[in-house]
N, C-alpha and C positions, 0 to 999 in steps of 0.2 A: 504493500500500500504506500510505501515511500516513493515509488516511481511515478512519473507523470502518467496521467490517465490514458494518453494515446499509445503508450507502450506497455501498459499494465495488462497482464494476462488474466483472462476470465477464470481460468483454473491453472494450477501449477503442476508440472510434471512430477514434482516431488511428492504430491499427494497420491500418485498412482504408480510411480516407479517401484518395482519390487525391492529396490535397494534403499530408497529414502522414505517410503511411506510410513515406516515404523518409527521414525524419528519424532521427538517431541515437537510441538508447535513452535517452541522457542528456538530450537536448533534449526528447523526449516526456515523460519523467518530470518535467522542470522545468515544462512546461506543464500536466501533469495535476494538479499540486498546486493549480492555480488554477481547475480546471474545476468547474462546478456544473451540476446537472440542472434543467431547467424544462420544464413542459408548458403548451401553449396549446390552448384549445378552438377548435372550428370558428368561423371569422370573427373570432376575437380578434386584435388587433394585437400584433405583436412590438414595433414602434416606429412612430412616425409622422413624416412629413416635418416637419423643424424641431426635432424632439426632440434633446436633447444626445446626441451619439454617445459611448457609454460601454462598449459590449460588442461582442464578436464572437460570432456564433452558429454552431454546427456542427450540421447537421441529423442527427437520429437516425432519425426516422420521420415520415411524413406529407408534406404538400406545402405550400409557401409561395409566394405571389405577391409580387413586388416591383414596385411601381408608383409613378408620379408623377402628381400631380393637375395637369391643364392649366388654363390661364386660363379656359376655358369651363366648367370644373367636371367635365369628363370625366376618366377615368383612363386612363393609358397604361401597360399592363403591359410591362415590359422584361426581366423575368427570372422564371423558374419554378425554384424549388429543389425537387427531387424525389428526388434520389439521396442515400442516407445518406452523410454526409461532405461534402456541399455546404456552402459557406460563405455565410452571410447577413450583410450589413453590412460585408463585407470592403472594399468600395469607399469606405466612409466612415471608415475607420480613422484617417486623418490629418486628418479634418475636425472642426470644432467641433460641427456638427449634421448630422443625416441629410438627404440630398438627396432621398430617396425614402421611401416607406412600405412596410412588410412586414405581410402578413396571412395567417393560417393558412387554407388551403382546406378542411382537415379537422382532426381532432385531431393535434396536432404535438408531438413531443418534441425537445428540443435540449440539447446541452451548450453552455455559454457561459462566457466568461471576460472579465474587465474589460480594457479597452484598456490601462490602465496596467500591469497584470500582464503582458499580452502584450508590451508594449514592454520591460519589464524583462527578460523571458525572452529576447527578441531581442537585448538588449544582452549577455547572457551567451553566447548561441549564435547566431552570425551566420547559420547555415543556416536559422533560422526566418524571418529577413527575406527570404531568397531564396525560401522557400516562399510567403510572402505576396505577393511580387512576381509569382511565377508565377500565383497565383490571380487577382490583379488583371489580369494580361495575358490570361488566359482569359476573364474577364468583359468586358474591353475588346473582344476579338475577337468575342465573342458580340453585343455591342452594335452593332459595325460591321456584322455580318451582318444583324442585325435592321433597321438603318437602310437597308441596301441592299435588303432585301426590301420595305420600305415605299416606297422611292423608285423602284425599277426594275421591280417586278413588278405585274401586274394582280391582281385579287381572287382569281381561281381559282388562280393561281400561288402567292399568299401562303398560301392555305388548304392547298394540296398540300404546301408547304414545312413548314407546321406539323404536318401529319399524319405526314410523314416524320420530323420531329423527335420527335414523340410515340413513334413506333415505335422510334427509336434510344434514347431515354431511358427508356422503360418496359419494355424487353425483359426485363430480369431480374426486374422486380417484378410486372408485371401482364399480360404478353403471354400469352394463352391462345387458341390457334387464331386468332391475329392480331387479337384483340379488345383495343382500347386504351381503358382507363378514362379519362375526361376530366372533371375537376372544375370546369372553367370554365363559367360560364353563357354563353348565346349573346351576351349584352350584353358580358361580359368578353372573350370571344374576338373579337368584332367590334372592340372597342377596341384589343385587342392587335395585331390585324392592320391596324388603321388603315382600316377600311371600315365602312359602315353595317350595322346588323343585317339589314336587308332584303337587301342585297347578299350578306351572309354566308349567309343561308338559301337564296338562289337558287343560290349556288355549291355549297353542300352538296347540294342537290337535283340539280344537274347531275352532280356526281361520282357520286352514288348512281344516277341514271338511266343513266349511262354504264357502270355495273357495276364501278366502281373501289372503292367503299366500301359498307358497310351502316351504318345509323344507328339508334341507340336512345337512350333518355334517359340511359343510363349512359356512353355513349361511341361509339366508331366501330369497325366491323369492317373491317379492311383486306383487300380481295379481290385487288387488283392493285397491289402495291407498286411494281413496275417502272414502270408507267404513271404513278403518282403522282410518282415520282422524275423522270421525264421532263418532266412538267408543271411541277414545281417549278423546273426550270432553263430553262424556256421552250421546250421542244421541241414 
């Protein structure tokens, strides 16, 4: 309420974000004073690997890929921020520079606050630190699962795992008759799954021919989710 009426939000993402909604009203108000709104166009970078880490981003709308550039020049996507309230750059909060890059997959809106302001608020309200630690733990667990997928599963199992993940994360936003909108190109998806594009296409065609999924340029139609779940765990 301290902000001018023309930039004041009718509702705050902190009231709905799975990370911030449990904070006390006092802690949220303390953070809200430092929040600013920013928009990114499709394929625009939020930040790049090596940039000074200065902000935490809270996703409002759109989808963001977080990736690392490998020595061979390829990109390895290790996180997709898709749900309003997701945190971007949380892992780098206590680093001098970003270890990864973040890019908008479509038009993206975020609320952001300076790391210095965030640390100052956390000094006044210890519950904020607990919230950030929880977010970092969630991200770490997601990375561990991703590494396990790359190290222990074959190409078909990795693809099935990704489709199950899409179903889980897109349900509230995009799921209509089990259709999942996917903004990743085939090259990006292959890099994320750690397989070649040719192997990815062959795996997609196999799941399609087996009657588990339908395929279009916009995404995937989930026909047999149970079978995909079984494939994803190696049954």
